KOLLOLO-629825 format. One record per residue: residue in three letters; chain; y negated, z, x of N, C-alpha, C, O in turn. Coordinates in pm, whole numbers, padded with zeros to 5 digits, always signed. Example, Ala and Ser with C-alpha at 12.3 -4.5 7.8 and 13.67 -1.06 7.14 Angstrom:
<pts>
+-----+----+--------+--------+--------+--------+--------+--------+--------+--------+--------+--------+--------+--------+
:  aa : ch :   n_c2 :   n_c3 :   n_c1 :  ca_c2 :  ca_c3 :  ca_c1 :   c_c2 :   c_c3 :   c_c1 :   o_c2 :   o_c3 :   o_c1 :
+-----+----+--------+--------+--------+--------+--------+--------+--------+--------+--------+--------+--------+--------+
: ALA :  A : +00569 : +00780 : +01319 : +00450 : +00780 : +01230 : +00330 : +00780 : +01320 : +00332 : +00846 : +01424 :
: SER :  A : +00225 : +00708 : +01285 : +00106 : +00714 : +01367 : -00003 : +00787 : +01290 : -00114 : +00804 : +01341 :
+-----+----+--------+--------+--------+--------+--------+--------+--------+--------+--------+--------+--------+--------+
</pts>
This chain:
<pts>
+-----+----+--------+--------+--------+--------+--------+--------+--------+--------+--------+--------+--------+--------+
:  aa : ch :   n_c2 :   n_c3 :   n_c1 :  ca_c2 :  ca_c3 :  ca_c1 :   c_c2 :   c_c3 :   c_c1 :   o_c2 :   o_c3 :   o_c1 :
+-----+----+--------+--------+--------+--------+--------+--------+--------+--------+--------+--------+--------+--------+
: MET :  A : +00121 : +00000 : +00082 : +00000 : +00000 : +00000 : -00127 : +00000 : +00086 : -00236 : -00031 : +00038 :
: LYS :  A : -00111 : +00035 : +00213 : -00227 : +00043 : +00301 : -00300 : -00091 : +00309 : -00423 : -00095 : +00305 :
: GLU :  A : -00224 : -00201 : +00320 : -00287 : -00334 : +00329 : -00356 : -00371 : +00198 : -00464 : -00430 : +00198 :
: LYS :  A : -00292 : -00336 : +00085 : -00353 : -00363 : -00046 : -00483 : -00283 : -00062 : -00581 : -00334 : -00116 :
: ALA :  A : -00483 : -00159 : -00014 : -00603 : -00075 : -00021 : -00715 : -00137 : +00062 : -00830 : -00140 : +00019 :
: LYS :  A : -00682 : -00186 : +00180 : -00781 : -00252 : +00266 : -00837 : -00376 : +00198 : -00957 : -00403 : +00204 :
: GLU :  A : -00749 : -00452 : +00133 : -00793 : -00573 : +00063 : -00887 : -00538 : -00052 : -00990 : -00605 : -00070 :
: PHE :  A : -00854 : -00435 : -00129 : -00940 : -00393 : -00240 : -01078 : -00352 : -00188 : -01180 : -00395 : -00242 :
: LEU :  A : -01081 : -00269 : -00084 : -01210 : -00223 : -00030 : -01289 : -00339 : +00028 : -01412 : -00343 : +00014 :
: LYS :  A : -01223 : -00432 : +00092 : -01291 : -00550 : +00146 : -01358 : -00629 : +00033 : -01472 : -00673 : +00047 :
: LEU :  A : -01287 : -00646 : -00077 : -01345 : -00718 : -00192 : -01463 : -00643 : -00252 : -01562 : -00704 : -00291 :
: VAL :  A : -01453 : -00511 : -00259 : -01566 : -00430 : -00309 : -01689 : -00456 : -00223 : -01799 : -00479 : -00274 :
: LYS :  A : -01670 : -00453 : -00092 : -01782 : -00473 : +00001 : -01840 : -00614 : -00008 : -01961 : -00632 : +00002 :
: GLU :  A : -01753 : -00714 : -00026 : -01798 : -00854 : -00029 : -01859 : -00893 : -00164 : -01961 : -00963 : -00168 :
: LYS :  A : -01798 : -00850 : -00273 : -01835 : -00899 : -00406 : -01939 : -00813 : -00478 : -02001 : -00857 : -00575 :
: ILE :  A : -01959 : -00689 : -00429 : -02058 : -00600 : -00490 : -02153 : -00555 : -00379 : -02135 : -00448 : -00321 :
: PRO :  A : -02253 : -00637 : -00348 : -02340 : -00608 : -00234 : -02434 : -00490 : -00257 : -02456 : -00446 : -00370 :
: GLY :  A : -02488 : -00441 : -00147 : -02589 : -00336 : -00153 : -02531 : -00197 : -00158 : -02410 : -00177 : -00147 :
: GLN :  A : -02620 : -00101 : -00175 : -02581 : +00040 : -00181 : -02504 : +00068 : -00309 : -02541 : +00021 : -00416 :
: LYS :  A : -02396 : +00147 : -00296 : -02313 : +00176 : -00412 : -02240 : +00309 : -00395 : -02229 : +00362 : -00285 :
: ILE :  A : -02192 : +00360 : -00506 : -02108 : +00479 : -00507 : -01977 : +00441 : -00574 : -01977 : +00392 : -00687 :
: LEU :  A : -01866 : +00463 : -00504 : -01734 : +00437 : -00560 : -01673 : +00570 : -00601 : -01661 : +00661 : -00519 :
: THR :  A : -01635 : +00582 : -00727 : -01569 : +00701 : -00780 : -01427 : +00663 : -00816 : -01404 : +00565 : -00886 :
: LEU :  A : -01330 : +00743 : -00766 : -01189 : +00717 : -00792 : -01128 : +00840 : -00856 : -01138 : +00950 : -00803 :
: CYS :  A : -01065 : +00821 : -00971 : -01000 : +00930 : -01045 : -00851 : +00901 : -01053 : -00809 : +00808 : -01121 :
: LEU :  A : -00772 : +00982 : -00983 : -00627 : +00965 : -00982 : -00564 : +01028 : -01106 : -00621 : +01119 : -01165 :
: GLU :  A : -00446 : +00979 : -01144 : -00381 : +01030 : -01265 : -00346 : +01177 : -01255 : -00332 : +01244 : -01358 :
: ASP :  A : -00332 : +01231 : -01132 : -00301 : +01374 : -01118 : -00425 : +01462 : -01126 : -00416 : +01583 : -01107 :
: GLY :  A : -00542 : +01401 : -01154 : -00665 : +01477 : -01167 : -00746 : +01490 : -01039 : -00856 : +01546 : -01041 :
: ASP :  A : -00693 : +01440 : -00929 : -00765 : +01444 : -00802 : -00871 : +01334 : -00805 : -00839 : +01217 : -00825 :
: ASN :  A : -00997 : +01370 : -00785 : -01108 : +01276 : -00793 : -01187 : +01277 : -00663 : -01186 : +01376 : -00589 :
: GLY :  A : -01257 : +01167 : -00637 : -01343 : +01161 : -00519 : -01454 : +01061 : -00538 : -01442 : +00966 : -00616 :
: LYS :  A : -01563 : +01083 : -00463 : -01677 : +00991 : -00465 : -01712 : +00957 : -00321 : -01713 : +01043 : -00233 :
: TRP :  A : -01741 : +00828 : -00299 : -01778 : +00782 : -00166 : -01902 : +00697 : -00175 : -01910 : +00604 : -00256 :
: ASP :  A : -02001 : +00727 : -00091 : -02120 : +00643 : -00078 : -02085 : +00526 : +00014 : -02019 : +00544 : +00117 :
: ILE :  A : -02129 : +00408 : -00023 : -02112 : +00290 : +00062 : -02252 : +00231 : +00079 : -02317 : +00193 : -00018 :
: SER :  A : -02298 : +00225 : +00203 : -02434 : +00180 : +00232 : -02448 : +00030 : +00211 : -02349 : -00041 : +00193 :
: SER :  A : -02570 : -00017 : +00215 : -02595 : -00161 : +00201 : -02539 : -00238 : +00321 : -02523 : -00360 : +00315 :
: GLU :  A : -02509 : -00167 : +00429 : -02445 : -00228 : +00546 : -02293 : -00212 : +00538 : -02222 : -00243 : +00634 :
: ASN :  A : -02243 : -00163 : +00425 : -02100 : -00144 : +00397 : -02034 : -00034 : +00480 : -01913 : -00039 : +00504 :
: LYS :  A : -02111 : +00063 : +00523 : -02055 : +00180 : +00591 : -02018 : +00283 : +00485 : -02100 : +00316 : +00398 :
: VAL :  A : -01896 : +00334 : +00492 : -01849 : +00434 : +00395 : -01883 : +00573 : +00448 : -01837 : +00613 : +00555 :
: GLY :  A : -01964 : +00646 : +00373 : -02001 : +00782 : +00411 : -02082 : +00787 : +00540 : -02143 : +00689 : +00580 :
: TYR :  A : -02081 : +00905 : +00603 : -02159 : +00923 : +00726 : -02071 : +00954 : +00846 : -02122 : +00979 : +00956 :
: ASP :  A : -01939 : +00954 : +00825 : -01846 : +00983 : +00933 : -01733 : +00880 : +00928 : -01696 : +00833 : +00820 :
: ALA :  A : -01679 : +00845 : +01043 : -01573 : +00743 : +01049 : -01451 : +00781 : +00966 : -01379 : +00693 : +00919 :
: THR :  A : -01426 : +00909 : +00948 : -01308 : +00951 : +00871 : -01324 : +00924 : +00721 : -01224 : +00920 : +00648 :
: HIS :  A : -01446 : +00906 : +00674 : -01468 : +00886 : +00530 : -01403 : +00758 : +00480 : -01347 : +00756 : +00370 :
: GLU :  A : -01409 : +00651 : +00558 : -01344 : +00527 : +00515 : -01192 : +00545 : +00513 : -01125 : +00493 : +00424 :
: LEU :  A : -01138 : +00617 : +00610 : -00994 : +00644 : +00611 : -00953 : +00725 : +00488 : -00848 : +00699 : +00429 :
: MET :  A : -01035 : +00823 : +00451 : -01006 : +00904 : +00333 : -01010 : +00819 : +00206 : -00926 : +00834 : +00117 :
: LEU :  A : -01107 : +00729 : +00198 : -01117 : +00640 : +00082 : -00996 : +00548 : +00076 : -00938 : +00529 : -00032 :
: LEU :  A : -00957 : +00490 : +00187 : -00840 : +00402 : +00189 : -00714 : +00476 : +00147 : -00629 : +00420 : +00077 :
: ALA :  A : -00700 : +00601 : +00190 : -00584 : +00682 : +00150 : -00585 : +00706 : -00001 : -00481 : +00700 : -00065 :
: ALA :  A : -00703 : +00733 : -00057 : -00714 : +00756 : -00201 : -00683 : +00628 : -00279 : -00614 : +00634 : -00381 :
: ILE :  A : -00733 : +00514 : -00233 : -00703 : +00387 : -00300 : -00553 : +00360 : -00294 : -00494 : +00318 : -00393 :
: SER :  A : -00490 : +00385 : -00179 : -00345 : +00368 : -00165 : -00269 : +00454 : -00265 : -00174 : +00408 : -00328 :
: ARG :  A : -00311 : +00580 : -00278 : -00247 : +00669 : -00376 : -00263 : +00614 : -00518 : -00169 : +00617 : -00597 :
: GLY :  A : -00381 : +00564 : -00549 : -00405 : +00508 : -00681 : -00320 : +00386 : -00708 : -00268 : +00368 : -00818 :
: LEU :  A : -00304 : +00301 : -00607 : -00221 : +00182 : -00622 : -00074 : +00219 : -00642 : -00001 : +00150 : -00712 :
: GLN :  A : -00031 : +00328 : -00580 : +00108 : +00373 : -00592 : +00136 : +00439 : -00726 : +00245 : +00424 : -00781 :
: SER :  A : +00039 : +00512 : -00779 : +00060 : +00582 : -00906 : -00028 : +00515 : -01012 : +00010 : +00414 : -01070 :
: ALA :  A : -00144 : +00572 : -01036 : -00243 : +00513 : -01127 : -00378 : +00578 : -01102 : -00386 : +00696 : -01068 :
: ALA :  A : -00483 : +00500 : -01119 : -00618 : +00552 : -01097 : -00719 : +00465 : -01169 : -00694 : +00348 : -01199 :
: GLY :  A : -00833 : +00523 : -01196 : -00948 : +00451 : -01247 : -01056 : +00452 : -01140 : -01076 : +00553 : -01073 :
: VAL :  A : -01126 : +00340 : -01124 : -01232 : +00328 : -01025 : -01358 : +00281 : -01095 : -01355 : +00184 : -01171 :
: THR :  A : -01470 : +00347 : -01069 : -01600 : +00296 : -01111 : -01684 : +00274 : -00987 : -01676 : +00350 : -00891 :
: ILE :  A : -01764 : +00170 : -00991 : -01855 : +00140 : -00881 : -01994 : +00126 : -00940 : -02019 : +00040 : -01024 :
: ARG :  A : -02082 : +00212 : -00893 : -02221 : +00215 : -00937 : -02304 : +00148 : -00827 : -02323 : +00205 : -00720 :
: GLN :  A : -02353 : +00028 : -00855 : -02431 : -00051 : -00760 : -02580 : -00030 : -00788 : -02627 : -00057 : -00899 :
: PHE :  A : -02653 : +00017 : -00689 : -02795 : +00045 : -00706 : -02876 : -00083 : -00686 : -02855 : -00157 : -00590 :
: LEU :  A : -02969 : -00107 : -00778 : -03054 : -00224 : -00775 : -03196 : -00185 : -00730 : -03233 : -00068 : -00742 :
: PRO :  A : -03275 : -00280 : -00679 : -03407 : -00245 : -00626 : -03511 : -00207 : -00731 : -03614 : -00149 : -00697 :
: LEU :  A : -03487 : -00237 : -00857 : -03583 : -00209 : -00963 : -03568 : -00067 : -01015 : -03456 : -00020 : -01037 :
: LYS :  A : -03681 : +00003 : -01036 : -03680 : +00135 : -01098 : -03748 : +00126 : -01234 : -03838 : +00045 : -01256 :
: VAL :  A : -03702 : +00212 : -01326 : -03761 : +00214 : -01459 : -03811 : +00355 : -01490 : -03761 : +00454 : -01437 :
: GLU :  A : -03910 : +00361 : -01577 : -03967 : +00489 : -01617 : -03890 : +00544 : -01736 : -03864 : +00472 : -01833 :
: VAL :  A : -03853 : +00671 : -01727 : -03784 : +00737 : -01838 : -03850 : +00872 : -01863 : -03913 : +00929 : -01775 :
: ASN :  A : -03834 : +00921 : -01984 : -03886 : +01053 : -02019 : -03781 : +01158 : -01986 : -03669 : +01153 : -02036 :
: ALA :  A : -03819 : +01254 : -01901 : -03731 : +01365 : -01866 : -03795 : +01494 : -01918 : -03909 : +01493 : -01965 :
: ILE :  A : -03724 : +01602 : -01909 : -03776 : +01732 : -01954 : -03905 : +01766 : -01880 : -03998 : +01822 : -01938 :
: SER :  A : -03911 : +01730 : -01752 : -04029 : +01760 : -01670 : -04140 : +01656 : -01683 : -04245 : +01669 : -01620 :
: GLY :  A : -04118 : +01553 : -01765 : -04218 : +01448 : -01783 : -04158 : +01313 : -01747 : -04036 : +01298 : -01737 :
: LYS :  A : -04245 : +01215 : -01727 : -04197 : +01081 : -01694 : -04155 : +01076 : -01548 : -04224 : +01125 : -01459 :
: ILE :  A : -04038 : +01013 : -01525 : -03988 : +00994 : -01389 : -03939 : +00851 : -01376 : -03917 : +00782 : -01476 :
: TYR :  A : -03922 : +00805 : -01252 : -03868 : +00673 : -01225 : -03727 : +00687 : -01169 : -03704 : +00764 : -01076 :
: ILE :  A : -03635 : +00612 : -01227 : -03497 : +00614 : -01180 : -03453 : +00472 : -01145 : -03503 : +00376 : -01204 :
: PRO :  A : -03360 : +00459 : -01049 : -03316 : +00324 : -01012 : -03227 : +00264 : -01121 : -03153 : +00335 : -01189 :
: THR :  A : -03234 : +00133 : -01135 : -03141 : +00063 : -01223 : -03010 : +00045 : -01148 : -03007 : +00040 : -01025 :
: LYS :  A : -02902 : +00036 : -01225 : -02770 : +00029 : -01165 : -02681 : -00065 : -01244 : -02691 : -00073 : -01367 :
: ASN :  A : -02593 : -00134 : -01174 : -02484 : -00207 : -01236 : -02361 : -00118 : -01227 : -02341 : -00050 : -01127 :
: LEU :  A : -02277 : -00119 : -01331 : -02157 : -00037 : -01332 : -02036 : -00127 : -01355 : -02030 : -00204 : -01452 :
: TYR :  A : -01938 : -00117 : -01263 : -01815 : -00195 : -01268 : -01697 : -00098 : -01280 : -01706 : +00018 : -01238 :
: GLY :  A : -01586 : -00146 : -01336 : -01468 : -00062 : -01348 : -01340 : -00137 : -01315 : -01329 : -00258 : -01334 :
: PHE :  A : -01241 : -00061 : -01265 : -01111 : -00116 : -01228 : -01002 : -00015 : -01262 : -01025 : +00106 : -01261 :
: PHE :  A : -00884 : -00066 : -01291 : -00762 : +00015 : -01302 : -00676 : -00018 : -01182 : -00662 : -00135 : -01145 :
: LEU :  A : -00617 : +00084 : -01120 : -00520 : +00064 : -01013 : -00386 : +00116 : -01062 : -00378 : +00225 : -01119 :
: CYS :  A : -00280 : +00038 : -01042 : -00147 : +00082 : -01086 : -00042 : -00019 : -01038 : -00066 : -00139 : -01038 :
: GLY :  A : +00072 : +00033 : -00997 : +00184 : -00055 : -00962 : +00156 : -00151 : -00849 : +00209 : -00262 : -00847 :
: GLY :  A : +00072 : -00111 : -00755 : +00040 : -00195 : -00641 : -00061 : -00305 : -00669 : -00082 : -00393 : -00586 :
: LYS :  A : -00124 : -00300 : -00786 : -00222 : -00403 : -00825 : -00348 : -00338 : -00879 : -00351 : -00218 : -00906 :
: TRP :  A : -00452 : -00418 : -00894 : -00572 : -00373 : -00962 : -00607 : -00471 : -01072 : -00574 : -00590 : -01067 :
: LEU :  A : -00674 : -00418 : -01172 : -00717 : -00498 : -01285 : -00864 : -00467 : -01309 : -00901 : -00352 : -01332 :
: GLY :  A : -00947 : -00570 : -01303 : -01089 : -00552 : -01329 : -01116 : -00537 : -01478 : -01053 : -00603 : -01560 :
: MET :  A : -01209 : -00450 : -01511 : -01245 : -00426 : -01651 : -01358 : -00519 : -01694 : -01441 : -00560 : -01613 :
: SER :  A : -01361 : -00552 : -01823 : -01472 : -00629 : -01879 : -01592 : -00535 : -01897 : -01577 : -00413 : -01894 :
: LYS :  A : -01709 : -00593 : -01915 : -01828 : -00510 : -01935 : -01816 : -00427 : -02062 : -01868 : -00315 : -02069 :
: GLU :  A : -01746 : -00480 : -02164 : -01725 : -00403 : -02287 : -01636 : -00282 : -02262 : -01663 : -00173 : -02312 :
: GLU :  A : -01530 : -00302 : -02184 : -01440 : -00190 : -02150 : -01511 : -00085 : -02067 : -01491 : +00035 : -02087 :
: VAL :  A : -01594 : -00129 : -01973 : -01671 : -00035 : -01889 : -01763 : +00048 : -01977 : -01770 : +00170 : -01962 :
: GLY :  A : -01835 : -00016 : -02068 : -01926 : +00055 : -02157 : -01855 : +00154 : -02246 : -01901 : +00267 : -02264 :
: GLU :  A : -01742 : +00113 : -02301 : -01666 : +00203 : -02388 : -01614 : +00324 : -02310 : -01621 : +00437 : -02358 :
: ALA :  A : -01562 : +00300 : -02191 : -01511 : +00410 : -02109 : -01624 : +00503 : -02065 : -01607 : +00625 : -02066 :
: GLN :  A : -01736 : +00447 : -02027 : -01848 : +00527 : -01978 : -01911 : +00612 : -02088 : -01961 : +00721 : -02062 :
: ASN :  A : -01907 : +00562 : -02210 : -01977 : +00628 : -02320 : -01884 : +00704 : -02414 : -01917 : +00727 : -02530 :
: THR :  A : -01768 : +00743 : -02363 : -01673 : +00822 : -02442 : -01637 : +00948 : -02365 : -01600 : +00942 : -02248 :
: ASP :  A : -01649 : +01063 : -02430 : -01610 : +01190 : -02369 : -01459 : +01189 : -02346 : -01382 : +01175 : -02441 :
: GLY :  A : -01417 : +01202 : -02222 : -01277 : +01194 : -02187 : -01191 : +01306 : -02240 : -01069 : +01290 : -02252 :
: ASP :  A : -01251 : +01419 : -02273 : -01173 : +01533 : -02323 : -01152 : +01528 : -02474 : -01042 : +01556 : -02523 :
: ILE :  A : -01256 : +01491 : -02548 : -01244 : +01497 : -02694 : -01260 : +01362 : -02763 : -01246 : +01352 : -02885 :
: GLY :  A : -01289 : +01257 : -02685 : -01299 : +01124 : -02743 : -01426 : +01095 : -02820 : -01437 : +00991 : -02885 :
: GLN :  A : -01523 : +01185 : -02814 : -01649 : +01167 : -02886 : -01738 : +01066 : -02815 : -01742 : +01059 : -02692 :
: GLN :  A : -01810 : +00988 : -02895 : -01904 : +00889 : -02842 : -02021 : +00960 : -02775 : -02074 : +01057 : -02829 :
: LEU :  A : -02062 : +00912 : -02658 : -02176 : +00966 : -02584 : -02291 : +00866 : -02588 : -02271 : +00747 : -02616 :
: GLU :  A : -02412 : +00915 : -02561 : -02528 : +00826 : -02552 : -02520 : +00740 : -02427 : -02471 : +00785 : -02323 :
: LYS :  A : -02567 : +00618 : -02437 : -02571 : +00528 : -02321 : -02671 : +00582 : -02220 : -02779 : +00627 : -02255 :
: GLU :  A : -02632 : +00576 : -02095 : -02717 : +00621 : -01986 : -02831 : +00522 : -01965 : -02810 : +00401 : -01972 :
: ASP :  A : -02952 : +00573 : -01939 : -03067 : +00487 : -01913 : -03048 : +00407 : -01785 : -02989 : +00455 : -01688 :
: ALA :  A : -03098 : +00285 : -01784 : -03108 : +00199 : -01666 : -02973 : +00162 : -01606 : -02963 : +00137 : -01486 :
: VAL :  A : -02867 : +00158 : -01689 : -02734 : +00119 : -01642 : -02691 : -00007 : -01716 : -02700 : -00015 : -01839 :
: PHE :  A : -02646 : -00106 : -01641 : -02599 : -00233 : -01697 : -02450 : -00243 : -01671 : -02406 : -00234 : -01556 :
: TYR :  A : -02371 : -00260 : -01776 : -02227 : -00274 : -01762 : -02196 : -00418 : -01724 : -02251 : -00512 : -01782 :
: LYS :  A : -02107 : -00435 : -01628 : -02077 : -00568 : -01575 : -01927 : -00594 : -01574 : -01847 : -00502 : -01560 :
: ASP :  A : -01890 : -00721 : -01589 : -01752 : -00762 : -01572 : -01715 : -00745 : -01425 : -01797 : -00771 : -01337 :
: ALA :  A : -01594 : -00703 : -01399 : -01548 : -00691 : -01260 : -01553 : -00828 : -01192 : -01508 : -00927 : -01250 :
: PRO :  A : -01607 : -00835 : -01071 : -01623 : -00965 : -01005 : -01497 : -01016 : -00934 : -01500 : -01124 : -00875 :
: PHE :  A : -01387 : -00940 : -00940 : -01261 : -00986 : -00880 : -01143 : -00919 : -00949 : -01028 : -00944 : -00913 :
+-----+----+--------+--------+--------+--------+--------+--------+--------+--------+--------+--------+--------+--------+
</pts>
């Protein structure tokens, strides 16, 4: 699975450019988040990419969900408790890992998953400045 994990991460870096956060949720409840810079460096230490590859391998062997939040250069104004603030716009992509393969989610599936409470199934409000996207691979 190590080679498949490397291939998946390579595609993430090539097909989803710029600064991003990859969140991986394994079926056993083990979760992790990794920052990937616009230069495609994972985290701030060389071991972070190895840890991410190990997590992707585990997900490919069992099952996992992956979201990738890609930060865009545009900021929008929103009303917060403390007043008006500017937040970055983001594209959100989703993938399923299972059985040694990955499956990209449609923008509709990403939106439904993002806006549903995972514990009770209740509909949540859409997050400001987030655009749901079809998986690019």
